[in-house]
TORPA-19688 format. One record per residue: residue number from 1; residue in three letters; x, y, z of N, C-alpha, C, O in turn. Coordinates in Angstrom, 3 decimals. Each point is the difference from the previous one (the first is absolute). Layout:
N
<tivo NUM,ala,<X,Y,Z>,<X,Y,Z>,<X,Y,Z>,<X,Y,Z>>
...
***
This chain:
136
<tivo 1,met,<-40.477,88.181,-86.388>,<0.327,-1.255,0.645>,<1.069,-0.745,-0.803>,<0.931,-0.571,0.567>>
<tivo 2,lys,<-1.079,0.586,-1.906>,<1.002,-0.666,-0.831>,<1.349,0.689,0.132>,<1.040,-0.657,-0.034>>
<tivo 3,met,<-1.052,1.984,0.185>,<1.244,0.744,0.127>,<0.712,-0.385,1.295>,<1.219,-0.168,0.009>>
<tivo 4,lys,<-1.977,0.027,1.092>,<0.598,-0.411,1.273>,<0.610,-1.386,-0.129>,<1.092,-0.254,0.509>>
<tivo 5,phe,<-1.805,-0.650,-1.197>,<0.496,-1.349,-0.184>,<1.291,0.016,-0.813>,<0.972,-0.661,0.367>>
<tivo 6,met,<-0.955,1.404,-1.456>,<1.197,0.062,-0.830>,<1.167,0.608,0.781>,<1.142,-0.432,-0.156>>
<tivo 7,tyr,<-1.421,1.425,0.989>,<1.030,0.600,0.844>,<0.563,-1.047,0.950>,<1.214,-0.062,0.197>>
<tivo 8,ala,<-2.079,-0.768,0.396>,<0.454,-1.040,0.921>,<0.866,-1.028,-0.721>,<0.999,-0.463,0.550>>
<tivo 9,val,<-1.377,0.102,-1.780>,<0.778,-0.972,-0.769>,<1.371,0.574,-0.341>,<1.013,-0.686,0.139>>
<tivo 10,val,<-0.977,1.942,-0.586>,<1.278,0.642,-0.327>,<0.882,0.087,1.244>,<1.200,-0.267,-0.066>>
<tivo 11,leu,<-1.791,0.636,1.193>,<0.746,0.075,1.251>,<0.572,-1.364,0.380>,<1.143,-0.092,0.449>>
<tivo 12,ala,<-1.927,-0.958,-0.626>,<0.477,-1.350,0.300>,<1.170,-0.378,-0.902>,<0.980,-0.579,0.466>>
<tivo 13,leu,<-1.077,0.903,-1.753>,<1.092,-0.325,-0.927>,<1.270,0.774,0.328>,<1.100,-0.545,-0.086>>
<tivo 14,val,<-1.246,1.811,0.461>,<1.162,0.801,0.400>,<0.629,-0.597,1.256>,<1.223,-0.059,0.121>>
<tivo 15,thr,<-2.064,-0.381,0.808>,<0.519,-0.630,1.224>,<0.788,-1.252,-0.350>,<1.071,-0.237,0.559>>
<tivo 16,phe,<-1.603,-0.582,-1.498>,<0.723,-1.197,-0.425>,<1.377,0.378,-0.538>,<1.004,-0.616,0.357>>
<tivo 17,ala,<-0.965,1.624,-1.210>,<1.261,0.417,-0.609>,<0.968,0.521,1.043>,<1.182,-0.341,-0.038>>
<tivo 18,phe,<-1.647,1.152,0.960>,<0.857,0.597,1.020>,<0.547,-1.042,0.954>,<1.196,-0.002,0.291>>
<tivo 19,val,<-2.053,-0.888,0.202>,<0.440,-1.015,0.968>,<0.927,-0.995,-0.665>,<0.926,-0.503,0.637>>
<tivo 20,gly,<-1.158,0.210,-1.910>,<0.792,-1.007,-0.679>,<1.328,0.501,-0.541>,<0.820,-0.817,-0.418>>
<tivo 21,cys,<-0.570,2.109,0.404>,<1.235,0.542,-0.560>,<1.143,-0.107,0.993>,<-0.195,0.136,1.208>>
<tivo 22,ser,<1.381,-0.381,-1.727>,<1.190,-0.072,0.820>,<0.916,1.158,-0.360>,<0.071,0.392,-1.165>>
<tivo 23,lys,<0.636,0.166,2.154>,<0.935,1.097,-0.259>,<1.204,-0.480,-0.794>,<0.534,0.736,-0.830>>
<tivo 24,asp,<-0.106,-1.962,1.080>,<1.149,-0.576,-0.672>,<-0.519,-0.924,-1.098>,<-0.591,-1.039,0.296>>
<tivo 25,lys,<0.806,1.406,-1.561>,<-0.542,-0.766,-1.118>,<0.555,-1.426,-0.056>,<-0.667,-0.894,-0.520>>
<tivo 26,asp,<1.885,0.664,1.051>,<0.591,-1.331,-0.013>,<-0.600,-0.900,1.068>,<0.094,-1.223,-0.093>>
<tivo 27,glu,<-0.704,1.814,1.096>,<-0.567,-0.774,1.103>,<-1.402,-0.482,-0.393>,<-0.841,0.813,-0.383>>
<tivo 28,pro,<0.576,-2.135,0.473>,<-1.330,-0.484,-0.368>,<-1.050,0.463,1.016>,<0.308,0.250,1.165>>
<tivo 29,ile,<-1.544,-0.144,-1.632>,<-1.095,0.343,0.902>,<-0.147,-1.140,1.001>,<-0.123,-1.165,-0.378>>
<tivo 30,gln,<0.138,1.514,1.644>,<-0.089,-1.027,1.022>,<-1.447,-0.194,0.416>,<-0.654,0.909,0.511>>
<tivo 31,thr,<0.186,-2.105,-0.743>,<-1.324,-0.375,0.452>,<0.161,-1.284,0.789>,<1.078,-0.593,0.032>>
<tivo 32,gly,<-2.102,0.191,0.571>,<0.051,-1.233,0.758>,<-0.662,0.208,1.335>,<-0.446,1.098,0.333>>
<tivo 33,gly,<0.390,-2.132,0.400>,<-0.697,0.078,1.260>,<-1.416,-0.505,-0.184>,<-0.461,-0.242,-1.115>>
<tivo 34,ser,<-0.194,0.094,2.208>,<-1.332,-0.570,0.026>,<-1.049,0.985,-0.508>,<0.139,1.215,0.137>>
<tivo 35,ile,<-1.176,-1.767,-0.718>,<-1.148,0.807,-0.407>,<-1.133,-0.136,1.022>,<-1.095,0.523,-0.210>>
<tivo 36,asp,<1.359,-1.219,1.307>,<-1.039,-0.274,1.002>,<-0.607,1.250,0.611>,<-1.160,-0.035,0.412>>
<tivo 37,ala,<1.893,1.136,-0.335>,<-0.526,1.217,0.610>,<-1.217,0.535,-0.748>,<-0.833,0.689,0.590>>
<tivo 38,ala,<0.721,-0.996,-1.879>,<-1.129,0.491,-0.795>,<-1.255,-0.852,0.168>,<-1.086,0.412,-0.409>>
<tivo 39,val,<1.224,-1.587,1.002>,<-1.135,-0.908,0.160>,<-0.909,0.496,1.123>,<0.474,0.357,1.078>>
<tivo 40,gly,<-1.780,-0.338,-1.339>,<-0.957,0.405,1.026>,<-1.233,0.645,-0.597>,<-0.220,-0.043,-1.210>>
<tivo 41,asn,<-0.580,0.643,2.077>,<-1.224,0.693,-0.405>,<0.236,1.498,0.035>,<0.640,0.519,0.913>>
<tivo 42,tyr,<-1.168,0.172,-1.922>,<0.146,1.444,-0.129>,<-1.383,0.634,-0.072>,<-0.895,-0.516,-0.671>>
<tivo 43,lys,<0.731,1.620,1.355>,<-1.268,0.724,-0.051>,<0.221,1.311,-0.723>,<0.938,0.742,0.295>>
<tivo 44,gly,<-1.823,-0.464,-1.255>,<0.161,1.228,-0.764>,<-1.096,0.186,-1.017>,<-1.116,-0.492,0.164>>
<tivo 45,thr,<1.451,1.212,-1.224>,<-0.961,0.379,-1.024>,<0.295,-0.717,-1.309>,<1.136,-0.023,-0.474>>
<tivo 46,ile,<-2.183,-0.560,-0.097>,<0.078,-0.615,-1.322>,<-0.642,0.963,-0.987>,<-1.121,0.467,0.201>>
<tivo 47,lys,<1.859,-0.177,-1.274>,<-0.522,0.858,-1.062>,<-0.102,-0.846,-1.262>,<1.009,-0.399,-0.581>>
<tivo 48,ile,<-2.227,0.136,0.174>,<-0.233,-0.765,-1.217>,<0.085,0.979,-1.167>,<-0.733,0.988,-0.055>>
<tivo 49,ile,<1.634,-1.278,-0.871>,<0.222,0.909,-1.117>,<-1.271,0.066,-0.852>,<-0.503,-1.016,-0.479>>
<tivo 50,gly,<0.005,2.232,0.309>,<-1.240,0.191,-0.732>,<-1.236,-0.307,0.819>,<-1.102,-0.093,-0.541>>
<tivo 51,gly,<1.281,-0.065,1.851>,<-1.136,-0.365,0.853>,<0.075,0.659,1.359>,<0.403,1.156,0.132>>
<tivo 52,ala,<-0.792,-1.898,0.855>,<-0.166,0.522,1.362>,<1.309,0.065,0.781>,<0.992,-0.650,-0.331>>
<tivo 53,glu,<-1.037,1.455,1.369>,<1.068,0.074,1.002>,<-0.626,-0.582,1.272>,<-1.006,0.511,0.493>>
<tivo 54,val,<1.611,-1.585,0.036>,<-0.594,-0.721,1.122>,<0.947,0.099,1.196>,<1.155,-0.421,-0.073>>
<tivo 55,phe,<-1.654,0.978,1.165>,<0.819,0.263,1.178>,<-0.061,-1.166,0.996>,<-0.895,-0.844,-0.060>>
<tivo 56,asn,<1.869,0.820,0.976>,<0.059,-0.979,1.091>,<-0.080,-1.441,-0.496>,<-0.762,-0.813,0.521>>
<tivo 57,gln,<1.557,0.522,-1.529>,<0.039,-1.347,-0.557>,<1.273,-0.711,0.453>,<1.000,0.639,0.325>>
<tivo 58,ile,<-1.053,-1.960,-0.309>,<1.137,-0.821,0.400>,<0.578,-0.690,-1.234>,<-0.721,-0.636,-0.769>>
<tivo 59,leu,<2.026,0.775,0.597>,<0.744,-0.710,-1.031>,<0.875,-1.020,0.730>,<0.700,0.345,0.952>>
<tivo 60,val,<-0.741,-1.582,-1.394>,<0.735,-1.079,0.653>,<1.196,-0.379,-0.868>,<-0.153,-0.326,-1.177>>
<tivo 61,val,<1.347,0.373,1.774>,<1.237,-0.372,-0.690>,<0.537,-1.264,0.653>,<0.266,-0.017,1.201>>
<tivo 62,thr,<-0.106,-1.043,-1.992>,<0.548,-1.259,0.494>,<1.249,-0.351,-0.806>,<0.185,0.463,-1.126>>
<tivo 63,lys,<0.657,-1.283,1.723>,<1.250,-0.410,-0.641>,<-0.232,-1.287,-0.784>,<-0.489,-0.988,0.548>>
<tivo 64,val,<0.842,1.003,-1.831>,<-0.091,-1.181,-0.847>,<1.320,-0.772,0.075>,<0.008,-1.219,0.169>>
<tivo 65,asn,<1.102,1.942,-0.296>,<1.342,-0.564,0.147>,<0.944,1.149,0.352>,<-0.466,1.105,0.278>>
<tivo 66,asp,<1.770,-1.334,-0.282>,<0.963,1.017,0.439>,<0.062,1.231,-0.904>,<0.620,0.998,0.367>>
<tivo 67,lys,<-1.251,-1.051,-1.540>,<0.063,1.129,-0.933>,<-1.368,0.442,-0.492>,<-0.083,0.857,-0.880>>
<tivo 68,thr,<-0.988,-1.416,1.421>,<-1.336,0.294,-0.512>,<-0.999,0.182,1.140>,<-0.018,-0.769,0.961>>
<tivo 69,val,<-0.817,1.811,-1.092>,<-1.115,0.204,0.931>,<-1.301,-0.067,-0.786>,<-0.039,0.295,-1.195>>
<tivo 70,lys,<-1.024,-0.689,1.889>,<-1.340,-0.016,-0.581>,<-0.790,1.121,0.654>,<0.020,0.147,1.222>>
<tivo 71,val,<-0.719,0.648,-2.034>,<-0.756,1.152,0.477>,<-1.469,-0.195,-0.359>,<-0.342,-0.228,-1.161>>
<tivo 72,ala,<-0.534,0.321,2.187>,<-1.430,-0.190,-0.223>,<-0.796,0.945,0.889>,<0.353,0.238,1.155>>
<tivo 73,ala,<-1.430,0.296,-1.716>,<-0.915,0.819,0.799>,<-0.850,-0.939,0.846>,<-0.494,-1.014,-0.492>>
<tivo 74,gln,<0.327,1.358,1.766>,<-0.801,-0.839,0.896>,<-1.481,0.042,-0.388>,<-0.710,-0.992,0.168>>
<tivo 75,asn,<0.245,2.123,-0.680>,<-1.389,0.193,-0.376>,<-0.245,-0.628,-1.379>,<0.269,0.628,-1.024>>
<tivo 76,ala,<-0.776,-1.858,0.999>,<-0.229,-0.718,-1.256>,<-1.085,0.651,-0.845>,<-0.039,-0.210,-1.213>>
<tivo 77,asp,<-0.850,1.003,1.830>,<-1.062,0.673,-0.748>,<0.541,0.985,-1.035>,<-0.685,0.318,-0.972>>
<tivo 78,leu,<1.916,0.167,1.177>,<0.594,0.940,-0.947>,<0.448,-0.683,-1.293>,<0.199,0.669,-1.014>>
<tivo 79,lys,<-0.038,-1.994,1.041>,<0.386,-0.809,-1.165>,<1.313,0.471,-0.616>,<0.127,0.115,-1.219>>
<tivo 80,leu,<0.857,0.157,2.099>,<1.309,0.455,-0.461>,<0.900,-1.204,-0.249>,<-0.070,-0.987,0.733>>
<tivo 81,pro,<0.910,1.059,-1.756>,<0.874,-1.138,-0.309>,<1.086,-0.193,1.068>,<0.523,0.962,0.561>>
<tivo 82,val,<-0.207,-2.223,-0.303>,<1.106,-0.358,0.895>,<1.266,0.018,-0.843>,<-0.002,-0.459,-1.142>>
<tivo 83,arg,<1.073,0.986,1.701>,<1.261,0.110,-0.727>,<1.136,-0.666,0.764>,<0.075,0.081,1.226>>
<tivo 84,glu,<0.805,-0.737,-1.967>,<1.259,-0.504,0.555>,<1.100,0.868,-0.591>,<0.167,0.082,-1.217>>
<tivo 85,ile,<0.584,0.567,2.111>,<0.985,0.999,-0.399>,<1.398,-0.475,0.412>,<0.215,-0.385,1.149>>
<tivo 86,gln,<0.721,0.415,-2.081>,<1.390,-0.288,0.333>,<0.606,1.250,0.622>,<-0.081,1.086,-0.574>>
<tivo 87,val,<0.692,-1.240,1.754>,<0.523,1.141,0.747>,<1.427,-0.262,0.467>,<0.492,-1.128,-0.031>>
<tivo 88,ser,<0.157,2.212,0.467>,<1.326,-0.119,0.602>,<0.103,0.974,1.166>,<-0.711,1.004,0.049>>
<tivo 89,asn,<1.596,-1.308,0.882>,<0.253,0.829,1.168>,<1.190,0.901,-0.330>,<1.088,-0.495,-0.298>>
<tivo 90,asn,<-1.285,1.803,0.348>,<1.057,0.959,-0.323>,<0.541,0.640,1.267>,<-0.591,0.933,0.543>>
<tivo 91,tyr,<1.716,-1.444,-0.083>,<0.718,0.566,1.150>,<-0.866,0.108,1.261>,<0.286,0.834,0.859>>
<tivo 92,asn,<-1.319,-1.639,-0.728>,<-0.942,0.098,1.123>,<-0.602,1.400,0.109>,<-0.377,0.436,1.088>>
<tivo 93,met,<0.289,0.262,-2.218>,<-0.699,1.287,-0.063>,<-1.383,-0.211,-0.599>,<-0.977,0.619,0.423>>
<tivo 94,ser,<0.912,-1.496,-1.405>,<-1.279,-0.282,-0.648>,<0.023,-1.407,-0.577>,<1.057,-0.583,-0.247>>
<tivo 95,ile,<-2.239,0.068,0.046>,<-0.188,-1.233,-0.753>,<-0.867,0.412,-1.177>,<-1.097,0.531,0.174>>
<tivo 96,gln,<1.604,-0.784,-1.370>,<-0.716,0.510,-1.163>,<0.003,-0.985,-1.146>,<0.821,-0.915,-0.065>>
<tivo 97,ala,<-1.770,1.129,-0.847>,<-0.122,-0.846,-1.177>,<1.235,0.135,-0.879>,<0.620,1.062,-0.059>>
<tivo 98,leu,<-0.276,-2.131,-0.612>,<1.078,0.061,-0.967>,<-0.418,0.936,-1.135>,<-1.189,0.107,-0.302>>
<tivo 99,pro,<2.142,0.566,-0.325>,<-0.331,1.006,-1.017>,<-0.839,-0.510,-1.171>,<-0.786,0.762,-0.562>>
<tivo 100,asn,<0.932,-2.019,0.187>,<-0.724,-0.539,-1.156>,<-1.232,-0.807,0.402>,<-0.489,-0.801,-0.797>>
<tivo 101,glu,<-0.022,0.988,2.004>,<-1.134,-0.778,0.498>,<-1.290,0.374,-0.738>,<-0.463,1.135,0.115>>
<tivo 102,pro,<-0.123,-2.072,-0.872>,<-1.206,0.322,-0.777>,<-1.298,0.036,0.818>,<-0.998,0.557,-0.458>>
<tivo 103,gln,<1.001,-1.140,1.657>,<-1.220,-0.075,0.803>,<-0.348,1.321,0.682>,<-1.159,0.249,0.330>>
<tivo 104,gly,<2.178,0.601,-0.119>,<-0.265,1.279,0.638>,<1.208,0.542,0.736>,<1.098,-0.550,-0.083>>
<tivo 105,ser,<-1.320,1.650,0.814>,<1.045,0.650,0.789>,<-0.283,-0.220,1.470>,<-1.156,-0.017,0.423>>
<tivo 106,phe,<2.221,-0.155,0.363>,<-0.125,-0.289,1.423>,<1.153,0.678,0.713>,<1.161,-0.249,-0.325>>
<tivo 107,ile,<-1.466,1.112,1.303>,<1.046,0.631,0.805>,<-0.423,-0.044,1.458>,<-0.998,0.610,0.384>>
<tivo 108,phe,<1.761,-1.333,0.427>,<-0.170,-0.002,1.454>,<1.199,0.726,0.590>,<1.139,-0.334,-0.326>>
<tivo 109,thr,<-1.370,1.318,1.187>,<1.098,0.714,0.640>,<0.117,-0.426,1.453>,<-0.992,-0.039,0.728>>
<tivo 110,phe,<2.212,-0.278,-0.309>,<0.255,-0.442,1.366>,<-0.287,1.118,0.999>,<-0.548,-0.249,1.074>>
<tivo 111,glu,<0.920,1.481,-1.428>,<-0.082,1.113,0.941>,<-1.418,0.251,0.505>,<-0.216,0.132,1.205>>
<tivo 112,asn,<-0.738,-0.067,-2.111>,<-1.369,0.303,0.438>,<-0.964,-1.166,-0.169>,<-1.200,0.143,0.235>>
<tivo 113,lys,<1.723,-1.300,-0.641>,<-0.808,-1.202,-0.221>,<-1.171,0.271,-0.940>,<-1.096,-0.536,0.162>>
<tivo 114,gly,<1.366,1.381,-1.142>,<-1.014,0.357,-0.985>,<0.116,-0.849,-1.251>,<1.074,-0.504,-0.331>>
<tivo 115,leu,<-2.192,0.356,-0.356>,<-0.043,-0.761,-1.243>,<-0.676,0.824,-1.081>,<-1.078,0.558,0.201>>
<tivo 116,met,<1.731,-0.495,-1.348>,<-0.599,0.549,-1.221>,<-0.019,-1.146,-0.998>,<1.027,-0.626,-0.262>>
<tivo 117,phe,<-2.197,0.360,-0.290>,<-0.162,-1.134,-0.911>,<-0.857,0.423,-1.184>,<-0.986,0.719,0.161>>
<tivo 118,leu,<1.368,-1.170,-1.345>,<-0.773,0.235,-1.210>,<-0.124,-1.327,-0.735>,<0.998,-0.573,-0.437>>
<tivo 119,ala,<-2.229,0.090,0.304>,<-0.254,-1.249,-0.730>,<-0.249,0.339,-1.466>,<-0.912,0.763,-0.321>>
<tivo 120,gln,<1.717,-1.326,-0.555>,<-0.159,0.214,-1.438>,<-1.022,-0.985,-0.560>,<-0.190,-1.087,0.546>>
<tivo 121,arg,<-0.456,1.470,-1.623>,<-0.886,-0.933,-0.707>,<0.864,-1.006,-0.735>,<0.967,0.367,-0.667>>
<tivo 122,thr,<-1.317,-1.633,0.792>,<0.705,-1.036,-0.752>,<-0.944,-0.741,-0.935>,<0.432,-0.795,-0.835>>
<tivo 123,glu,<-1.748,1.067,0.986>,<-1.007,-0.600,-0.864>,<-1.087,1.033,-0.276>,<-0.219,0.912,0.796>>
<tivo 124,glu,<-0.448,-1.064,-1.917>,<-1.099,0.893,-0.337>,<-1.114,-0.135,1.040>,<-0.348,-1.103,0.421>>
<tivo 125,gly,<-0.194,2.236,-0.024>,<-1.102,0.002,0.954>,<0.413,0.078,1.460>,<-0.847,0.207,0.869>>
<tivo 126,gln,<2.134,-0.369,-0.583>,<0.462,0.108,1.382>,<0.012,1.451,0.454>,<0.185,0.921,-0.795>>
<tivo 127,leu,<-0.385,-0.746,2.083>,<0.099,1.335,0.575>,<1.453,0.323,0.300>,<0.761,-0.861,0.441>>
<tivo 128,gln,<-0.392,2.085,-0.679>,<1.314,0.501,0.376>,<-0.228,0.888,1.209>,<-0.922,0.814,0.012>>
<tivo 129,tyr,<1.767,-0.969,1.016>,<-0.210,0.781,1.218>,<1.314,0.303,0.686>,<1.019,-0.651,-0.232>>
<tivo 130,ser,<-1.075,1.672,1.092>,<1.153,0.324,0.828>,<-0.420,-0.073,1.459>,<-1.186,0.045,0.326>>
<tivo 131,phe,<2.181,-0.159,0.545>,<-0.240,-0.057,1.441>,<1.109,0.764,0.702>,<1.171,-0.106,-0.364>>
<tivo 132,glu,<-1.549,0.867,1.363>,<0.957,0.638,0.911>,<-0.483,-0.233,1.413>,<-1.150,0.294,0.328>>
<tivo 133,gly,<2.036,-0.827,0.517>,<-0.395,-0.268,1.377>,<1.185,-0.346,0.865>,<1.148,0.034,-0.444>>
<tivo 134,thr,<-1.442,-0.370,1.699>,<1.044,-0.352,0.967>,<-0.285,-1.373,0.599>,<-1.139,-0.459,0.075>>
<tivo 135,lys,<2.220,-0.165,0.343>,<-0.071,-1.329,0.574>,<-0.708,0.039,1.346>,<0.233,0.895,0.812>>
<tivo 136,gln,<-1.091,-1.867,-0.589>,<-0.767,-0.085,1.243>,<0.664,-0.916,1.003>,<-0.514,-0.185,1.103>>
***
C-alpha cells in the first residue's frame, strides 16, 4: 500500500514538472485564469497513511480567494485535517498546488474532472492522507 502511495506521489510530481515546462526557455510559464473549475464535491477513495482505505467518500473543495482553495473531507468521523492550498491554473489543463505548498499536493484535471490530493502533516498527531476521485 505504501508503495502504491509513493508511486502516486512520484507520478504527481512528474506531472507537475511536465505540465510546467516550456519548450522555449525564454518564454515564461503561462499561468492564470480562474480556479473555479476545481471548486465542488468529489467522490472517491481516501487512503489514510498507515491506516484504512475508505471508499465512496466525499471531499469538498471551496474557494478561499483567487489563488487558494480549502479542502475538507465531508465525513467528520474520519477526523482528517482541513487544508488551504495555494493553487494556479495551468493553461486550463489542470489546476494544481504551487510547487512549494507545505499543506499538500493538489491536482485537478479539466479533461476528466479528476482530483488527486495529498494532505501533508503540519502538526504532530495529524493524519496524513491521500484522495483520488472525480467531481460530482
